[in-house]
N, C-alpha and C positions, 0 to 999 in steps of 0.2 A: 305499917305505920311506918317505920323506916323508910321505905320505898317511895311511899307518899311523899314524906317530907323533903326526901331528896329530888323527887319530881318539881314540888315546889320552889326550891332553892334554885334549881336551875332554870325554870323559867323564868324567874325574876331575874336570874343573872344574863338571859336570854334578851331580857328587855330594858336592859339597863346600859350593857355593854359599850355599844356603842355612843351612848352620855359621859359614861367613866372614860373612855377615851377622847372625849371632847376636852373634858374637865380636867384631864391630866396635860392635856395639850396648852389648855388655857392658863394653866398653874404655872408650866414651865417657861411659856414665853413672856407671860405676865401680861399680857396684851389679848384683847379679843381681835382684834386686827391683824396681828402676827399668826395670832392660831388659827383664824378662818383660813389665809392664805396657806397656813400649810395643810390644814385638811383639804381646801378644796371647797369649800363652800362661802356663803355669804357671812357677814358679820352677824345680819341681824338672827338669821337661822339657827346661828352659833348661841347668840342669847338667849335665844328662845328653845333650843337644847337644857341649856345649864338652868334655866330656869324651871325649866320641864321635871328635871331632876330634882333641884330642891321643893319644889311641893310634893314630889312623891315621898322623898326621904322625910319632908317636916324640918328640916336641917338650913340653915345657911351657909353653903360651903365657900363662898367667895365673897370679899368684899372690895368693892367698884368705887374707885373716885375719878375724877377728870384725866389724872396722869397714868392711874398705872391699876392693876389688878394683882390680889393676893389671898391667897386663901388661910378663911375661919381657921381658930382651932380645930373645929371638928373638921373641916377639907383637909389640913394639916393632918389628923389622924387617920383619916380615909385615904389618903395618898401614900403615907408611910408602906400601907398594904399593899395600895396597886400597882406602884411603879416597882418594885423587885419582881413582880409576879410579869407585868407589862415586859420588865427587860428580860426575864429568862427565857418568856414566850418567843421574841424578837431574836435573840441570842442563836435560839434553838432551829428556828425557823431559819435565820441565815446558816447558821450550820449544816442544815438538808442542802439548801442552797449549793455552799461551799463544796457539799462532797460530789456532787458532777463534776464530769472533765471538763465540760467549755465555761470558762469562765463570762460572768453573764453582769449585767446592772448599769446603772449612770453613776458617774462622779462628778460633782458640780467643785469647780476650782474657784475662787477667787485672787484675779490677779489683776495687775496693771499691764495695759497693751505690750512693753517693753518685755516682761519675762514671758508674755505668752507669744509671741514672736519669733520671738530669739532663743528659745530654753524649750517652751512645754510643745507648741507645735510642731516642732522639727522631732523632738523625742518622742512625743503620742503619737503622731500621724501613722507610722509605721504599727506601733502598738493595735489603732482600728481595723488596719489593713489585714492584720493576722489574728485579730479577735473581732469576728464581725455581728458579737451581740455583746460587745463592751460599749459607753456610748459616754462620752466626757462633752460637759458641757461649763464655758467659761464664763466668770460674769468680771467684767470690767469694773475695778476697785482701784481708788485713787487715795479712800479716805478710811483704812484701816478697818473696814466693814466685819462684824460681826458675825463668826459663823453661824451661829445657832439663828439669826435674827435673819440672815439671809438663807438659810440652807441650804449652807455649802458643806458637803464632806471636808475641804481642805482649802486652805489659802497659801499664797505665793508672798516673802518677805525679806526683806534683806536678813540677816540671822541676828542682828543687835536689836530688831524690832518686834520679833514673834515674842508672843505675850505670854506669862507663864502659865506653868499648867497643859501645856502644848508638848507636844512629841514633833519635834524639829528635826528635820532631812536636810542636808546639806546636797545643793543640785548643781550649784554653780561654785568657780572660785570666788575668790577677794575681790573685790573691784575697787573703783574711785569713781568718782564722778570729776569730770573737767570741763574749765569754763572755755567753750569752741565759738570762732566768729568764720564768716567770710572774708577772703584775704581785701575785698574791697570795704569791709566795715574798717581794719584797720589803718587802711589807705586814706579814709576821713576821719577817724576819731580817735586814730594812735592804739600805742598798746598800754592798757593797763599793768601797771607796775603791783599793785595791793588791789587785796577785794575793796576796800574803803574807795578804790579811785574808778568802781564800777556806777556810782554818781553819776556819773557825769557820760555813761554810755549807756543809748538804747540799749532794753535787754528785751529779751521774750520770755515772760512769765510761765510758770504753771500754778494752774489752779487746783487744790484738792477737792477733788468733787463732793465729797460727803460733808466737808469741816465749811468747807465754804471761803477758805482762805487761800492767800497767796504762800508756794513754795518758798521759804526764807533760805537763800544760797548757804551753804554750808561750808566751811574753810575752815585752816586749822594754823596758827603760828609757828614758827621754828622752837618754841618753847612747848608744844603740842595744845596752846590754849582755842578751845574754838571761837570761832568768829563767822556770826551769823550777821549776812548782809539782803536787808529788801532792795530791790531794784524796781525799774522803772521803764518803761516802755510801750509801744503802743500796739503790740502784739500780745495776747494772750491767750493759752490753750491749758483743757482738762485732760489730755495726750501728751506723752511723750513726742510720740511720730508726729504731732503738728508741728511742736516746738521744732524738731527737727527740720522739717520742712522749712516752716520760717527762717531759720537760723541759715541755711542753704540759701535762700532767696535773699540774703542780706539784712533780714529787720533787724537785726540786732545781736548780741553775745547771748549763748544761751550757756545752762549747767545742764553738762547730761551724762549719762552713764560713757563709759571710756568706751565698753564693745561696741554701742549703740554707734558712735561716733569715728570708730577704728579704720573704715573703708573710705570714707569720705576726708581722713586726715590721710591717711594713705597715698590719696587720689589729688591731694592739695585743694580741695575744695572747702574745706573746714582749715582752720591753723588754733592749736591748741594758745591757752595762755594760763599766767597766773598757776603753774604745773606743782613751783616750790610749795604754795597752801593748798595741795589738793591729797590727802592722805588713804591710803586703802582703809576699807571696812570690811566687814563680813560681808560675804557675797549672798547669791539668792538663796532661801530655805524654803522648801516644802515643809509646812505646818499644818496637823491636827490634831483634835483634842486628845489627852490621852486617855479618856474611858473608851473612847471610841473604837469597836471591832472592825477590824478593816472585812470589806467584801473580798469577794474572787475579784470583784473586777477593780477595787481600790487597790489590789495587792499588784495586781499587774500594774497598775498604772506607777504606784509607788517604785516598784522594782526598776521601772522604764527611766525613771527620774533620776534614782539615787546615781551618786557621784562615784564611781569606782576608785578607789585607792590603789 
């Protein structure tokens, strides 16, 4: 009788396991659209799966509105049992994978083009050659993308922009943003003496892709007070490399990371201005959720990026 009962429970688990995984994904993402993308299924198929599970259990597990999805009290109760079990299984599978000698897996990183080209790719290209089973995928990010929503393992931001609850690892020195322009720009428009003077200069704007807003140029006066300036110009890009190219071509002044402009400044193709208004700030940091257990591939990537003091 006991064996028969155990067999029945096993059959019920096998019948429902994929549906339970789907339920956990929807509850975590709070969205059928994001959960469907994460599970690589259509939104309609995912909705059908959840409805089937609710029908079999005779319970409403999720409440759906036009803006969000949330577990019901019964759904929360079920998930409170499911999630620790799924987490332990995932950790055990990861531990088994990590026990192998060869690191493997894919690491997805959200970052802007500047850190990708100046820090991430130079440091990670040798990693990929040394570890053929490690893959790195870069997601271009100028809008503070949520890691869970974008299914990324980690991101890169300046130190002061990293959210709470994240582990943050420095991957670059302190930096500053500097205002630069081509020599011809100054010959035609003069040299701005204060950030407020930028209103009389054509400038190259950067649009933050996720929020759609133009980046407000940030400076600091002698007392340490922040100065934010909205600039105007004919050219606007959503990547800093596009801003640099236009500035080199004389389209206007630009505010760019100092290391990105260093070579052009040394060669005289760009000239800085307003430097006394350009303070230093915490440099680039690699960040990831504190609850995340690094995979073997992730650990290889982290070790390669970490700044050695």
